C-alpha positions in Angstrom: -0.3 -0.1 0.3 1.3 3.6 -0.6 -0.3 6.4 1.6 1.6 9.4 0.5 1.0 13.0 3.2 1.9 16.2 3.0 1.0 19.2 5.3 -1.2 22.1 3.6 -1.7 25.7 3.6 -2.1 28.1 6.3 -3.2 25.7 9.0 0.0 22.8 7.8 -3.8 20.9 7.1 -2.5 17.0 6.6 -3.7 15.5 2.8 -3.1 11.8 2.2 -3.2 9.8 -1.4 -4.1 6.3 -0.7 -3.2 3.6 -3.2 -2.4 -0.3 -3.7 1.1 0.5 -4.8 2.5 3.6 -6.9 1.1 3.4 -10.5 -2.3 2.0 -9.8 -5.6 4.2 -8.3 -5.8 6.2 -5.5 -7.9 8.5 -2.7 -7.0 11.8 -1.9 -7.9 12.9 1.7 -9.2 16.2 2.6 -7.4 18.6 0.0 -7.5 21.7 1.8 -6.6 25.0 2.1 -3.4 25.2 -1.4 -3.2 21.6 -1.6 -3.7 21.5 -5.2 0.1 22.2 -6.1 1.0 18.9 -3.4 -1.6 16.3 -5.0 -0.4 16.7 -8.5 2.9 16.5 -7.3 2.2 13.5 -5.7 0.2 12.4 -8.9 3.0 13.0 -11.4 5.5 11.6 -8.6 3.7 7.9 -8.1 2.1 8.0 -11.4 -1.2 7.5 -9.8 -5.0 8.2 -10.6 -7.7 9.8 -8.3 -10.4 8.0 -8.5 -12.2 10.0 -5.3 -11.8 12.8 -2.3 -12.7 12.1 0.6 -13.7 14.3 3.6 -13.3 13.8 7.7 -15.3 17.4 7.9 -16.1 20.1 6.4 -13.4 22.7 8.3 -12.4 25.1 5.2 -8.8 24.0 5.7 -9.7 20.5 5.1 -12.1 20.7 1.9 -10.6 24.2 -0.1 -8.9 22.5 -2.8 -11.8 20.0 -3.5 -13.5 22.1 -6.3 -10.4 22.6 -7.8 -8.7 19.3 -7.8 -12.0 16.8 -7.9 -12.4 19.6 -11.7 -9.0 18.8 -12.6 -9.9 14.8 -12.3 -13.3 14.4 -12.9 -14.4 12.7 -9.9 -16.6 13.2 -7.1 -16.0 14.3 -3.4 -17.5 12.2 0.0 -18.6 13.9 2.7 -21.0 13.8 5.9 -24.2 15.2 4.9 -24.4 17.9 8.1 -21.0 19.1 6.9 -22.0 19.1 3.5 -22.9 22.9 3.9 -19.3 24.3 4.7 -17.9 23.7 1.3 -20.2 26.4 0.4 -20.6 28.5 3.1 -17.2 28.3 5.2 -17.7 31.4 7.2 -21.1 30.1 8.9 -19.2 27.2 9.8 -16.9 29.3 11.3 -19.2 31.6 13.4 -17.1 34.2 11.9 -15.4 35.9 8.6 -12.0 34.4 8.2 -10.6 37.8 6.1 -11.3 38.8 2.9 -7.8 38.8 1.4 -8.2 34.8 2.8 -11.2 34.3 1.5 -10.2 35.7 -2.0 -7.8 32.8 -1.9 -10.3 30.1 -1.9 -12.4 28.5 -4.0 -15.8 28.0 -2.4 -18.7 25.7 -3.1 -19.3 22.0 -4.5 -17.9 19.9 -7.2 -20.1 18.6 -9.4 -20.3 15.2 -8.6 -21.2 15.2 -4.1 -21.7 12.5 -2.1 -22.9 11.5 1.6 -21.3 9.6 3.4 -23.0 7.3 6.6 -21.6 5.9 10.1 -21.1 2.4 10.0 -21.1 2.6 6.1 -17.4 0.9 3.9 -16.0 2.9 0.8 -15.4 0.3 -1.9 -12.9 2.6 -3.7 -9.4 2.1 -6.3 -9.1 -1.4 -5.1 -9.5 -0.6 -1.5 -11.8 -0.9 1.1 -12.0 1.9 3.7 -14.6 1.5 6.6 -16.0 4.6 7.3 -17.3 6.1 11.3 -19.3 9.0 12.5 -16.9 10.9 15.0 -19.1 13.8 16.3 -17.8 16.9 18.5 -15.2 18.7 16.7 -18.1 19.3 14.0 -21.1 17.3 13.8 -20.6 15.7 10.8 -16.8 14.7 11.3 -16.1 11.6 9.8 -13.0 8.8 10.9 -12.0 6.6 7.8 -9.9 3.2 8.5 -8.8 0.1 6.6 -8.1 -3.2 7.9 -4.9 -4.8 8.4 -2.7 -6.2 5.3 -0.4 -9.2 5.3 2.8 -7.4 6.9 1.1 -3.8 7.2 -0.7 -2.8 10.4 -4.3 -1.3 10.3 -4.5 2.4 9.7 -6.7 4.7 10.7 -7.2 8.3 9.2 -8.8 10.3 12.4 -9.3 13.8 11.2 -10.0 16.4 13.7 -10.7 14.0 16.2 -7.7 11.9 17.5 -4.2 14.5 17.3 -0.7 13.1 18.2 -1.1 14.1 22.4 -4.4 16.7 21.6 -7.8 16.2 20.6 -9.5 18.5 17.8 -11.2 21.9 19.7 -14.9 22.0 20.1 -15.1 26.1 20.5 -16.7 26.4 17.1 -20.1 26.1 15.4 -21.4 22.8 15.8 -18.3 21.9 18.4 -19.7 19.9 21.3 -16.7 18.3 23.8 -18.4 16.0 25.7 -19.8 14.8 22.1 -15.6 14.2 21.1 -15.3 12.1 24.2 -18.0 9.7 23.5 -16.9 9.7 19.8 -13.5 8.8 21.5 -14.3 6.5 23.9 -16.8 4.8 21.0 -14.6 5.0 17.9 -10.5 5.2 19.0 -11.1 2.8 22.5 -12.1 -0.3 20.2 -9.0 0.1 18.0 -6.1 -1.7 18.5 -3.2 -0.8 20.0 -0.9 -1.3 16.7 -3.2 1.3 14.7 -1.2 3.6 12.9 -3.1 6.8 13.5 -2.8 9.7 10.4 -4.6 12.6 11.3 -5.9 15.9 9.9 -2.7 17.6 11.6 0.5 17.3 13.1 2.5 13.7 13.0 1.6 10.1 12.8 1.4 7.9 16.3 -0.4 4.8 17.1 -3.6 4.4 19.0 -1.2 2.4 21.5 0.6 5.7 22.1 -2.7 7.7 22.4 -4.0 4.9 24.7 -1.0 5.8 26.8 -0.1 9.2 26.9 -3.0 11.5 25.7 -4.8 12.5 28.4 -8.0 12.9 26.5 -8.2 9.1 25.4 -6.4 8.3 29.2 -9.1 10.2 30.8 -11.9 8.5 28.4 -10.7 5.0 29.1 -10.3 5.5 33.0 -14.0 7.0 32.7 -12.4 10.6 33.9 -13.8 14.0 32.1 -10.7 16.0 30.8 -11.4 19.4 30.2 -11.7 21.2 27.2 -8.7 21.7 24.5 -10.1 25.8 25.1 -10.1 25.8 29.3 -6.6 23.8 29.2 -5.1 26.9 26.3 -2.6 24.7 25.4 -2.6 20.6 25.1 0.2 18.3 26.4 0.8 14.7 25.7 1.1 13.7 29.3 4.8 13.6 29.7 6.0 16.4 27.7 5.7 20.0 27.8 2.4 21.2 26.2 1.6 21.2 22.5 0.0 24.1 20.6 -4.3 23.0 19.5 -4.0 22.4 16.2 -6.1 23.0 13.2 -9.8 25.3 13.0 
């Protein structure tokens, strides 16, 4: 399996291209702000043919390049119905204007073909299967994508802004709910095997085992506790190191 990832744009949002191997069809996950060039470079480098864009949620830092990427390759975009409005109305999703200069750099709107994701579904794309789990809390329509263990490759979990290395997504924007994100962590993340590789929307990769042991939010959920919100904490730690800044929108 080939996974090519890179951070893009002002928010350093991780965009991923996933394929069975170089030279084959691929799926693009979260082409966010200023991701178009990185996507095209990865497509050329690995000789890939995109067949779909899939989105973990609708915040502009994850969807800003959906229209040009889908248009360039004539592929559909998949998103949860509760976050679909954000592609056309990103300011409503933020509860404020994000600024005329920034908005001028973005192509706001839906691509020609939009398909909706459902909790518990399976996407069969590019010869691969992605399990879909609705994981609200960061946004109402946040989802994660899982890929099963294959030969000597461990399971892979695309967590979006649900779970980061040492942190979780913020819940202070419209549609955010701290109690709900904790329930999503418990329902979606805790059952995963410790060997599962976590590829999140921001920051470095990690594993479920590492997060189960050190992430203060996942640890608290595991023990039945109620950790304070990321916003109340101000800065989020990994349980052992100096606090790390909150990531993304």
